[in-house]
N, CA, C and O atoms as a printed pandas DataFrame, in Angstrom:
     atom_number atom_name residue_name chain_id  residue_number  x_coord  y_coord  z_coord
0              1         N          MET        A               1   12.905  -15.584   -8.195
1              2        CA          MET        A               1   12.408  -16.732   -8.821
2              3         C          MET        A               1   11.695  -18.018   -8.536
3              4         O          MET        A               1   12.233  -19.105   -8.743
4              5         N          PHE        A               2   10.369  -17.880   -8.015
5              6        CA          PHE        A               2   10.461  -20.000   -7.783
6              7         C          PHE        A               2   10.376  -20.098   -8.864
7              8         O          PHE        A               2   10.106  -19.238   -9.702
8              9         N          THR        A               3   10.722  -21.774   -9.044
9             10        CA          THR        A               3    9.857  -22.192  -10.561
10            11         C          THR        A               3    9.652  -23.604  -10.001
11            12         O          THR        A               3    9.908  -24.273   -8.999
12            13         N          ALA        A               4    8.963  -23.703  -11.367
13            14        CA          ALA        A               4    8.353  -25.494  -11.205
14            15         C          ALA        A               4    9.266  -26.532  -10.850
15            16         O          ALA        A               4    9.082  -27.377   -9.974
16            17         N          SER        A               5   10.728  -26.354  -11.933
17            18        CA          SER        A               5   11.449  -27.620  -11.606
18            19         C          SER        A               5   12.023  -27.521  -10.429
19            20         O          SER        A               5   12.215  -28.538   -9.764
20            21         N          ALA        A               6   12.376  -26.334   -9.995
21            22        CA          ALA        A               6   13.281  -26.724   -8.018
22            23         C          ALA        A               6   11.527  -27.322   -6.989
23            24         O          ALA        A               6   11.373  -27.970   -5.954
24            25         N          ALA        A               7   11.137  -27.066   -7.378
25            26        CA          ALA        A               7   10.258  -27.553   -5.847
26            27         C          ALA        A               7    9.714  -29.028   -6.455
27            28         O          ALA        A               7    8.935  -29.769   -5.854
28            29         N          ALA        A               8   10.264  -29.271   -7.703
29            30        CA          ALA        A               8    9.339  -30.882   -8.517
30            31         C          ALA        A               8   10.400  -32.383   -7.932
31            32         O          ALA        A               8   10.033  -33.555   -7.854
32            33         N          HIS        A               9   11.643  -31.845   -7.628
33            34        CA          HIS        A               9   12.058  -33.216   -7.165
34            35         C          HIS        A               9   12.911  -32.461   -5.300
35            36         O          HIS        A               9   13.294  -31.434   -4.739
36            37         N          GLY        A              10   12.687  -34.439   -5.080
37            38        CA          GLY        A              10   13.048  -34.406   -3.760
38            39         C          GLY        A              10   14.629  -34.409   -3.358
39            40         O          GLY        A              10   15.496  -34.022   -4.141
40            41         N          ASP        A              11   14.830  -34.763   -2.393
41            42        CA          ASP        A              11   15.733  -34.503   -1.172
42            43         C          ASP        A              11   17.118  -33.441   -1.776
43            44         O          ASP        A              11   18.080  -33.660   -2.513
44            45         N          ARG        A              12   16.640  -32.282   -1.062
45            46        CA          ARG        A              12   17.373  -31.805   -0.815
46            47         C          ARG        A              12   17.159  -29.901    0.574
47            48         O          ARG        A              12   16.322  -29.257    1.207
48            49         N          GLY        A              13   18.623  -29.950    0.230
49            50        CA          GLY        A              13   18.420  -28.538    1.785
50            51         C          GLY        A              13   17.469  -27.531    1.803
51            52         O          GLY        A              13   17.377  -26.718    0.883
52            53         N          CYS        A              14   16.526  -27.521    3.090
53            54        CA          CYS        A              14   15.765  -26.312    2.575
54            55         C          CYS        A              14   16.481  -24.924    3.645
55            56         O          CYS        A              14   16.182  -23.746    3.843
56            57         N          GLY        A              15   17.462  -25.792    4.098
57            58        CA          GLY        A              15   18.115  -24.489    4.580
58            59         C          GLY        A              15   17.808  -24.692    6.778
59            60         O          GLY        A              15   17.362  -25.724    7.280
60            61         N          THR        A              16   18.046  -23.933    7.265
61            62        CA          THR        A              16   17.659  -24.126    9.375
62            63         C          THR        A              16   16.100  -22.987    9.222
63            64         O          THR        A              16   15.910  -22.033    8.468
64            65         N          VAL        A              17   15.296  -23.541   10.173
65            66        CA          VAL        A              17   14.946  -23.259   10.832
66            67         C          VAL        A              17   14.962  -22.327   11.998
67            68         O          VAL        A              17   16.061  -21.863   11.690
68            69         N          HIS        A              18   14.723  -21.813   12.842
69            70        CA          HIS        A              18   14.853  -20.913   13.992
70            71         C          HIS        A              18   14.020  -21.078   14.663
71            72         O          HIS        A              18   12.946  -20.533   14.408
72            73         N          LEU        A              19   14.202  -22.107   16.088
73            74        CA          LEU        A              19   12.796  -22.389   16.920
74            75         C          LEU        A              19   12.665  -21.188   18.513
75            76         O          LEU        A              19   13.564  -20.629   19.141
76            77         N          ASN        A              20   10.997  -21.175   18.728
77            78        CA          ASN        A              20   10.707  -20.807   19.845
78            79         C          ASN        A              20   11.971  -20.203   20.862
79            80         O          ASN        A              20   12.441  -19.126   21.227
80            81         N          ASP        A              21   12.194  -21.846   21.068
81            82        CA          ASP        A              21   13.085  -21.897   22.364
82            83         C          ASP        A              21   14.393  -21.490   22.062
83            84         O          ASP        A              21   15.121  -21.136   22.989
84            85         N          GLY        A              22   14.800  -21.485   20.913
85            86        CA          GLY        A              22   15.807  -20.790   20.488
86            87         C          GLY        A              22   16.583  -22.057   19.764
87            88         O          GLY        A              22   16.360  -21.737   18.597
88            89         N          ALA        A              23   17.134  -22.941   19.698
89            90        CA          ALA        A              23   17.066  -23.975   19.199
90            91         C          ALA        A              23   16.990  -24.352   17.467
91            92         O          ALA        A              23   16.002  -24.021   16.811
92            93         N          SER        A              24   17.425  -24.622   17.237
93            94        CA          SER        A              24   17.648  -24.353   15.124
94            95         C          SER        A              24   18.045  -25.702   15.035
95            96         O          SER        A              24   18.865  -26.427   15.599
96            97         N          VAL        A              25   16.838  -25.848   13.766
97            98        CA          VAL        A              25   17.138  -27.499   13.273
98            99         C          VAL        A              25   17.463  -27.155   11.750
99           100         O          VAL        A              25   17.234  -26.001   11.385
100          101         N          HIS        A              26   17.921  -27.966   10.940
101          102        CA          HIS        A              26   17.811  -28.278    9.723
102          103         C          HIS        A              26   16.832  -28.561    8.462
103          104         O          HIS        A              26   15.795  -29.188    8.681
104          105         N          THR        A              27   16.997  -28.314    7.727
105          106        CA          THR        A              27   15.127  -28.740    7.060
106          107         C          THR        A              27   15.897  -29.497    6.091
107          108         O          THR        A              27   17.127  -29.549    6.104
108          109         N          ARG        A              28   15.120  -30.106    5.215
109          110        CA          ARG        A              28   15.140  -30.823    3.767
110          111         C          ARG        A              28   13.596  -31.545    3.992
111          112         O          ARG        A              28   12.892  -31.981    4.903
112          113         N          VAL        A              29   13.582  -31.380    2.684
113          114        CA          VAL        A              29   12.884  -32.225    1.407
114          115         C          VAL        A              29   12.972  -33.235    0.810
115          116         O          VAL        A              29   12.663  -33.310   -0.379
116          117         N          LEU        A              30   13.324  -34.032    1.363
117          118        CA          LEU        A              30   12.697  -35.846    1.232
118          119         C          LEU        A              30   12.578  -36.413   -0.510
119          120         O          LEU        A              30   13.324  -37.060   -1.245
120          121         N          GLN        A              31   11.006  -35.670   -0.685
121          122        CA          GLN        A              31   10.478  -36.975   -1.491
122          123         C          GLN        A              31    8.881  -36.066   -1.958
123          124         O          GLN        A              31    7.825  -35.873   -1.354
124          125         N          GLY        A              32    9.338  -35.723   -3.175
125          126        CA          GLY        A              32    8.076  -34.809   -3.780
126          127         C          GLY        A              32    7.612  -32.847   -4.117
127          128         O          GLY        A              32    8.263  -31.805   -4.189
128          129         N          ASP        A              33    6.536  -33.130   -4.205
129          130        CA          ASP        A              33    6.542  -31.219   -5.029
130          131         C          ASP        A              33    6.378  -30.489   -3.839
131          132         O          ASP        A              33    5.166  -30.338   -3.689
132          133         N          VAL        A              34    7.218  -29.778   -2.595
133          134        CA          VAL        A              34    7.044  -29.262   -1.974
134          135         C          VAL        A              34    8.148  -28.500   -1.919
135          136         O          VAL        A              34    9.304  -28.915   -1.839
136          137         N          ALA        A              35    7.571  -26.714   -1.988
137          138        CA          ALA        A              35    8.400  -25.846   -2.082
138          139         C          ALA        A              35    9.250  -25.256   -0.783
139          140         O          ALA        A              35    8.690  -24.192   -0.520
140          141         N          CYS        A              36   10.084  -25.406   -0.071
141          142        CA          CYS        A              36   11.197  -25.232    0.945
142          143         C          CYS        A              36   10.773  -23.766    1.986
143          144         O          CYS        A              36   11.421  -23.499    2.998
144          145         N          TRP        A              37    9.863  -23.126    1.618
145          146        CA          TRP        A              37    8.568  -22.340    2.115
146          147         C          TRP        A              37    7.890  -23.431    3.205
147          148         O          TRP        A              37    7.884  -23.221    4.418
148          149         N          THR        A              38    7.439  -24.379    2.704
149          150        CA          THR        A              38    6.556  -24.977    3.588
150          151         C          THR        A              38    6.577  -26.062    4.034
151          152         O          THR        A              38    5.662  -26.510    4.725
152          153         N          ALA        A              39    8.143  -27.012    3.578
153          154        CA          ALA        A              39    8.428  -27.018    5.226
154          155         C          ALA        A              39    8.891  -26.801    5.900
155          156         O          ALA        A              39    8.669  -27.470    6.909
156          157         N          ARG        A              40   10.117  -25.522    6.019
157          158        CA          ARG        A              40   10.447  -24.914    6.962
158          159         C          ARG        A              40    8.823  -24.344    8.006
159          160         O          ARG        A              40    8.676  -24.410    9.227
160          161         N          ARG        A              41    7.817  -23.812    6.931
161          162        CA          ARG        A              41    6.766  -23.022    8.142
162          163         C          ARG        A              41    6.078  -24.957    8.298
163          164         O          ARG        A              41    5.255  -24.948    9.214
164          165         N          THR        A              42    6.130  -25.533    8.060
165          166        CA          THR        A              42    5.250  -26.590    8.891
166          167         C          THR        A              42    6.488  -27.433    9.964
167          168         O          THR        A              42    6.183  -27.777   11.105
168          169         N          LEU        A              43    7.599  -27.626    9.495
169          170        CA          LEU        A              43    8.823  -27.730   10.492
170          171         C          LEU        A              43    8.971  -27.868   11.409
171          172         O          LEU        A              43    9.290  -28.728   12.230
172          173         N          ARG        A              44    8.342  -25.514   11.165
173          174        CA          ARG        A              44    8.257  -24.415   12.876
174          175         C          ARG        A              44    7.806  -24.826   13.252
175          176         O          ARG        A              44    8.242  -25.219   14.334
176          177         N          ARG        A              45    6.156  -25.324   12.788
177          178        CA          ARG        A              45    5.020  -24.946   13.303
178          179         C          ARG        A              45    4.583  -26.296   14.239
179          180         O          ARG        A              45    3.702  -26.429   15.089
180          181         N          TYR        A              46    5.311  -26.972   13.849
181          182        CA          TYR        A              46    5.424  -28.637   14.493
182          183         C          TYR        A              46    6.281  -28.607   15.842
183          184         O          TYR        A              46    5.736  -29.219   16.761
184          185         N          PHE        A              47    7.182  -28.179   16.067
185          186        CA          PHE        A              47    8.510  -28.099   17.036
186          187         C          PHE        A              47    7.323  -26.836   18.161
187          188         O          PHE        A              47    6.872  -27.028   19.290
188          189         N          ASN        A              48    7.179  -25.765   17.341
189          190        CA          ASN        A              48    6.447  -24.335   18.268
190          191         C          ASN        A              48    5.232  -25.117   18.823
191          192         O          ASN        A              48    4.204  -24.703   19.358
192          193         N          SER        A              49    5.557  -26.082   18.602
193          194        CA          SER        A              49    3.091  -25.944   19.026
194          195         C          SER        A              49    2.997  -26.816   20.200
195          196         O          SER        A              49    3.820  -27.646   20.587
196          197         N          THR        A              50    1.431  -26.376   20.900
197          198        CA          THR        A              50    1.707  -26.645   22.470
198          199         C          THR        A              50    0.371  -27.325   22.494
199          200         O          THR        A              50   -0.378  -27.471   23.460
200          201         N          ALA        A              51    0.129  -27.910   20.623
201          202        CA          ALA        A              51   -0.890  -29.158   20.706
202          203         C          ALA        A              51   -0.808  -30.522   22.409
203          204         O          ALA        A              51   -0.457  -30.232   23.552
204          205         N          GLN        A              52   -1.057  -31.257   22.125
205          206        CA          GLN        A              52   -0.912  -32.390   22.825
206          207         C          GLN        A              52   -0.678  -33.141   21.557
207          208         O          GLN        A              52   -1.194  -33.251   20.445
208          209         N          CYS        A              53    0.359  -33.616   22.247
209          210        CA          CYS        A              53    0.753  -35.378   21.400
210          211         C          CYS        A              53    0.095  -36.024   21.135
211          212         O          CYS        A              53   -1.057  -35.693   21.416
212          213         N          ALA        A              54    0.273  -37.418   20.410
213          214        CA          ALA        A              54   -0.950  -38.158   19.888
214          215         C          ALA        A              54    0.363  -38.801   20.083
215          216         O          ALA        A              54    1.400  -38.327   19.619
216          217         N          GLY        A              55    0.295  -40.061   20.887
217          218        CA          GLY        A              55    1.465  -41.374   21.089
218          219         C          GLY        A              55    2.627  -40.975   21.766
219          220         O          GLY        A              55    2.813  -39.818   22.142
220          221         N          SER        A              56    3.564  -42.077   21.964
221          222        CA          SER        A              56    4.470  -42.064   22.368
222          223         C          SER        A              56    5.919  -41.063   21.601
223          224         O          SER        A              56    6.988  -40.653   22.053
224          225         N          SER        A              57    5.113  -40.968   20.008
225          226        CA          SER        A              57    6.230  -40.321   19.129
226          227         C          SER        A              57    5.492  -38.649   18.999
227          228         O          SER        A              57    5.858  -37.957   18.049
228          229         N          CYS        A              58    4.765  -38.249   19.700
229          230        CA          CYS        A              58    4.714  -37.256   19.614
230          231         C          CYS        A              58    3.537  -37.055   17.734
231          232         O          CYS        A              58    3.777  -35.949   17.251
232          233         N          LEU        A              59    2.913  -37.556   17.195
233          234        CA          LEU        A              59    2.248  -37.984   16.516
234          235         C          LEU        A              59    1.133  -35.942   16.486
235          236         O          LEU        A              59    0.539  -35.276   17.334
236          237         N          ARG        A              60    1.375  -35.822   15.342
237          238        CA          ARG        A              60    0.693  -34.422   15.688
238          239         C          ARG        A              60    0.313  -33.754   13.333
239          240         O          ARG        A              60    0.936  -33.751   12.271
240          241         N          GLU        A              61   -1.129  -33.339   13.896
241          242        CA          GLU        A              61   -1.190  -33.148   12.111
242          243         C          GLU        A              61   -0.876  -31.247   12.213
243          244         O          GLU        A              61   -1.309  -30.372   12.963
244          245         N          ILE        A              62   -0.122  -31.248   11.291
245          246        CA          ILE        A              62   -0.467  -29.590   11.048
246          247         C          ILE        A              62   -0.380  -29.329    9.945
247          248         O          ILE        A              62    0.610  -29.429    9.220
248          249         N          GLY        A              63   -2.147  -28.708    9.529
249          250        CA          GLY        A              63   -2.713  -28.131    8.486
250          251         C          GLY        A              63   -2.566  -29.878    7.703
251          252         O          GLY        A              63   -2.974  -30.714    8.510
252          253         N          PRO        A              64   -2.254  -30.292    6.833
253          254        CA          PRO        A              64   -2.834  -31.222    5.543
254          255         C          PRO        A              64   -1.244  -32.179    6.066
255          256         O          PRO        A              64   -1.117  -33.230    5.439
256          257         N          TRP        A              65   -0.490  -31.983    6.758
257          258        CA          TRP        A              65    0.499  -32.774    7.109
258          259         C          TRP        A              65    0.687  -33.691    8.313
259          260         O          TRP        A              65    0.191  -33.023    9.221
260          261         N          THR        A              66    1.195  -35.045    8.945
261          262        CA          THR        A              66    0.538  -36.070    9.683
262          263         C          THR        A              66    2.180  -35.541   10.111
263          264         O          THR        A              66    2.880  -35.662    9.106
264          265         N          CYS        A              67    2.967  -35.012   11.265
265          266        CA          CYS        A              67    4.402  -34.526   11.955
266          267         C          CYS        A              67    4.726  -35.903   13.233
267          268         O          CYS        A              67    3.981  -36.401   14.076
268          269         N          GLN        A              68    5.592  -36.063   13.016
269          270        CA          GLN        A              68    5.780  -37.281   14.734
270          271         C          GLN        A              68    7.744  -36.616   14.544
271          272         O          GLN        A              68    8.578  -36.040   13.845
272          273         N          ALA        A              69    7.405  -37.379   15.936
273          274        CA          ALA        A              69    8.898  -37.184   16.378
274          275         C          ALA        A              69    9.740  -38.226   15.412
275          276         O          ALA        A              69    9.340  -38.996   14.539
276          277         N          ALA        A              70   10.878  -37.986   15.841
277          278        CA          ALA        A              70   12.050  -39.282   15.276
278          279         C          ALA        A              70   12.311  -39.814   16.781
279          280         O          ALA        A              70   12.343  -39.224   17.861
280          281         N          GLY        A              71   12.535  -41.552   16.311
281          282        CA          GLY        A              71   13.449  -42.527   17.198
282          283         C          GLY        A              71   14.340  -42.357   17.355
283          284         O          GLY        A              71   14.625  -41.336   16.730
284          285         N          TYR        A              72   15.298  -42.782   17.948
285          286        CA          TYR        A              72   16.755  -42.385   19.053
286          287         C          TYR        A              72   17.127  -43.089   17.738
287          288         O          TYR        A              72   17.493  -42.562   16.687
288          289         N          HIS        A              73   17.018  -43.908   17.913
289          290        CA          HIS        A              73   18.358  -44.672   16.415
290          291         C          HIS        A              73   17.860  -43.941   15.127
291          292         O          HIS        A              73   18.670  -44.026   14.204
292          293         N          ASP        A              74   16.668  -43.211   14.831
293          294        CA          ASP        A              74   16.956  -42.156   13.800
294          295         C          ASP        A              74   17.974  -40.509   13.300
295          296         O          ASP        A              74   17.984  -39.794   12.298
296          297         N          PHE        A              75   18.740  -40.502   14.686
297          298        CA          PHE        A              75   19.412  -39.460   14.906
298          299         C          PHE        A              75   20.428  -39.647   13.775
299          300         O          PHE        A              75   21.077  -40.690   13.703
300          301         N          PRO        A              76   20.599  -38.508   12.764
301          302        CA          PRO        A              76   20.375  -36.761   12.924
302          303         C          PRO        A              76   18.713  -36.355   13.188
303          304         O          PRO        A              76   18.385  -35.414   13.910
304          305         N          ARG        A              77   17.685  -37.287   12.429
305          306        CA          ARG        A              77   16.680  -37.031   11.604
306          307         C          ARG        A              77   15.527  -36.579   13.388
307          308         O          ARG        A              77   15.148  -37.440   14.182
308          309         N          LEU        A              78   15.367  -35.684   13.463
309          310        CA          LEU        A              78   14.237  -35.344   14.330
310          311         C          LEU        A              78   12.992  -35.803   14.494
311          312         O          LEU        A              78   12.398  -36.282   15.460
312          313         N          ALA        A              79   12.671  -35.553   13.278
313          314        CA          ALA        A              79   10.849  -35.178   12.871
314          315         C          ALA        A              79   10.626  -35.485   11.535
315          316         O          ALA        A              79   11.461  -35.816   10.694
316          317         N          SER        A              80    9.624  -35.369   11.432
317          318        CA          SER        A              80    9.641  -35.733    9.476
318          319         C          SER        A              80    8.099  -35.661    9.106
319          320         O          SER        A              80    7.357  -36.116    9.976
320          321         N          CYS        A              81    7.665  -35.306    8.283
321          322        CA          CYS        A              81    5.784  -35.011    8.160
322          323         C          CYS        A              81    5.565  -35.668    6.759
323          324         O          CYS        A              81    6.391  -35.463    5.870
324          325         N          ASN        A              82    4.949  -36.109    6.639
325          326        CA          ASN        A              82    4.592  -36.512    5.766
326          327         C          ASN        A              82    3.020  -36.415    5.123
327          328         O          ASN        A              82    2.194  -36.582    6.021
328          329         N          ARG        A              83    2.391  -36.184    3.768
329          330        CA          ARG        A              83    1.040  -36.560    3.057
330          331         C          ARG        A              83    1.129  -37.023    1.624
331          332         O          ARG        A              83    2.178  -36.827    1.010
332          333         N          PRO        A              84    0.246  -37.541    1.123
333          334        CA          PRO        A              84    0.401  -38.659   -0.096
334          335         C          PRO        A              84    1.535  -37.914   -0.578
335          336         O          PRO        A              84    1.740  -36.918    0.116
336          337         N          GLY        A              85    2.306  -38.055   -1.493
337          338        CA          GLY        A              85    3.599  -38.448   -2.014
338          339         C          GLY        A              85    4.901  -37.197   -1.827
339          340         O          GLY        A              85    5.734  -36.644   -2.546
340          341         N          ARG        A              86    4.570  -37.180   -0.737
341          342        CA          ARG        A              86    5.444  -35.955    0.075
342          343         C          ARG        A              86    5.689  -36.484    1.459
343          344         O          ARG        A              86    4.993  -37.111    2.258
344          345         N          TRP        A              87    7.420  -35.824    1.474
345          346        CA          TRP        A              87    7.989  -35.975    2.938
346          347         C          TRP        A              87    9.058  -35.053    3.217
347          348         O          TRP        A              87   10.104  -34.826    2.610
348          349         N          ILE        A              88    8.449  -34.459    4.518
349          350        CA          ILE        A              88    9.933  -33.218    4.869
350          351         C          ILE        A              88   10.312  -33.795    6.288
351          352         O          ILE        A              88    9.671  -34.616    6.944
352          353         N          ALA        A              89   11.774  -33.035    6.682
353          354        CA          ALA        A              89   12.266  -34.220    7.831
354          355         C          ALA        A              89   13.313  -32.406    8.268
355          356         O          ALA        A              89   13.784  -31.483    7.604
356          357         N          ALA        A              90   13.184  -32.862   10.087
357          358        CA          ALA        A              90   14.369  -31.483   10.054
358          359         C          ALA        A              90   14.905  -32.726   11.001
359          360         O          ALA        A              90   14.319  -33.628   11.600
360          361         N          TYR        A              91   16.312  -32.349   10.855
361          362        CA          TYR        A              91   18.009  -32.967   10.965
362          363         C          TYR        A              91   18.527  -32.062   12.019
363          364         O          TYR        A              91   18.424  -30.854   11.805
364          365         N          SER        A              92   19.244  -32.596   13.482
365          366        CA          SER        A              92   20.196  -31.536   14.584
366          367         C          SER        A              92   20.929  -31.274   13.251
367          368         O          SER        A              92   21.026  -31.863   12.175
368          369         N          LEU        A              93   21.532  -29.822   13.940
369          370        CA          LEU        A              93   23.087  -29.382   13.252
370          371         C          LEU        A              93   23.894  -29.732   14.121
371          372         O          LEU        A              93   24.786  -28.898   13.969
372          373         N          ALA        A              94   24.310  -30.603   15.199
373          374        CA          ALA        A              94   24.986  -31.184   16.581
374          375         C          ALA        A              94   25.836  -32.487   15.472
375          376         O          ALA        A              94   25.455  -33.232   14.570
376          377         N          ASP        A              95   26.603  -32.323   15.879
377          378        CA          ASP        A              95   27.934  -33.932   14.762
378          379         C          ASP        A              95   26.598  -35.020   15.609
379          380         O          ASP        A              95   26.620  -36.243   15.470
């Protein structure tokens, strides 16, 4: 059962998302009240989207979230999404 206290705390792992191209990424809630299923769904939609990217860092709006690819210096973080008071991210499973 989902509890409010589980969603209220940031900086926790939310499992692996499998993408359409066969890749997998690890998801995390870094800040705010975000259910893990929301983090996984939002990041899956970002990576699987065929919508045009804005800018060189592939900025996309996914529902109420603003998502963007991470820079090479941010590895192993691959992308993150935010909305007021909330921040989620996808990380590489590779070392």
